[in-house]
N, C-alpha and C positions, 0 to 999 in steps of 0.2 A: 504494500500500500504506500503510494507516494514516492516510490523510487523511479528513477529514469527508465523509461522503456517498459514499465510494468504492463501486464496484460491481465484483464479480468475475464473470467469465463462466465458466460450468461447462457441460460437455457433457451433453446428455441425449438421449433417443431422437429428439426432433424437431429436433435441432441445438443451437445455443447459446441459452441463456436467462440473463437476469440473475439472479444469486444475491443474496438479501437479506442484505446485510452492512451493518449499520447502526452507524455510529460517531457518537455525539453526546456531546460533552463527555467523551470518554475512556471512554464506556460502550459495551460490546459486547453485541449481542443477536443471537439466532438465530431462524429460523423453526422450526416444529415438526419438519419433516423433518430439518433439520440437527441438532437436539437428539437425535432418535432415532438418527441415524447415529453421532454422537459417543458416545452412551451404549452403543450396540450394539458398536461397535468397541473401546471402552474395556474392555468385558467380556472380549474376546479378549486384549487387551494386558495387562490386569491379572492374568491367570492366571499370569503369570511376571514379577511386578514387579521382583524382584532381577535376573533375567536380562536383561530389556529395559532396565532402568536401566543395567546394566553395558554393554550394547551401545551405548546413547546416549553414555556417557562414553568408551568406546573410539573411537567415531566422532569425538567432539569432539577427542580426542587426535590422531587421524589428520588432521583438518582443520586443527588449530592445535596443533602440538606444544608451544608455549610454555605453553599452559594446563596441561598435565601437570606442568610445573615448579613450579606453585603448590601441588601436593598433597604431603603427607608421603610418599606412595608413588611419588614421581617417578622413583626408580631401580629400581622393581619392574616386572618384565615377565611376560608369559605367564600361566600358570596361577596363579602366586604373586600376580599383580596381582588376578586375579578372586577370590582368597581373602583379599586384604588387607582388614582391618576398616575402615580409613579410606575406601578406595575403595568398598567395598560399602555403607557407611553413607551416603556422599554420594549415590551412585546411588539408593539406596532413598529418601532424603529428597526428592530431586528428583521421583521418581515419585509419592511420597505427595502432594507439592504438586499435581501434575497431577491426581491422584485427588480431592483436595479441591476443585479447580476443577470437575471433572465432577460431583461430589456436590452442588455449589452452583450449577449451571449457570443456574438461574433468578434468582439474586441474587449473581453473582460479585463485583461491586463492593462491595456491602454486607457480604458474608460474608468476603471474602478480602483486601480491600485492605490492611488492617493487617498480616496475616500475610505477604503477599508483599513489602510494604515492609520488614518486619523481616528477611526472608530476604535481600533486596537489600542492606540495611545491613550484614549479617554479612560480605559479601564485601569490605568495607573492611579486614578483618583479614588478608586474603590478600595478603602483600607482593608487589607487582608486578602485581596484578590491574588490568585496564583495563576500563572499561565496554563497550568494543567486543567483549570476549570473550563477552558475552551473545549477540551476533548468531550465533555459531557454534552455540549451543545449538539454536536453531530449525532450522537447516539439518540438524543431526545428528538431531534428533527426527523430522523429516519423512523422512529417509533410513531410519531404523530402522522407523518405522511402515510405510513402503512395503515394506520387506523382510518384515516380519511379517504384514501384512494382505494382501499380494499383490493379487489382482484386486479385493478389497473396497476397496482404497485408490484409488477413482475420483477424478477431478478434483473432483467435487462433495464427496466425503468429505474430500479434501485441503484444499479451500477452507474447509470448516467447521472443521477442526482448526487451520488457520492462524489463525483468529480466536482460538482458545484460546491458541495460542502467543504471538500478539501481545499478548494481555491479560496473560499471565504476564510476558513480557519487558518490557513497558512498566512494570509495577509493580516488577519487580526493578531495572531501570535507575533508576527514580525513587528507590527506597530507597537504592541505592548513591550516587546524586547527593546525597541528603539527608545521608548519612553523611559524604561528602567535604566538604560545606559545614561540617558540625559540626566535623570534624577541623581544617579550615583556620581556622575561627573560634577554636578553642582555641589553635592555634599563634600566630595573630595576637594573641590576648589575652595569651599568655605572653610574646611578643616585646615587646608594649607595656608589660607590667608589669616586664619586665627593664630596659627603657629608663628607665622612671620611677624604679625603684629605684637605677639607676646614676647618676642625675642629682643 
């Protein structure tokens, strides 16, 4: 998963066939059938962006309860959580980012790299956030997509969506890492300046 030249096997009528999943220099590309499947299934999923976004985050909280502690709504449960503006806003922004990737499926890297890096950098402001928390997002989204799309979420469809999720998560993680480096550099600069001043 995620290595250069990896091939995913997908079930089809005639058995197993290699699915074109091309990774070259961090760029992700799709064959035309994969694009059609992603665009078609996104139309179903985007009919309820708020609801599906909420389901993704509820699943994230189930998979890793520590993630919920990072949110202002950490003590809110049930219906109140689903109506919480912070929760709804975060879920909607995540789904909008997915939608932006789908809208730019032919040039994801060129059109969205900076946006996703910026979103990743913003996670540095969540006290206690760890880069590993991004991993649970992909698992949660696959789960929700499977629940919503049912029989349409074939192994071929799933494999195509995983490319999308890997693209998003790679750039969010990179943005978070860049922000971490910037914060550490500022801390080291402050410590250095404090030492110089004290001498």
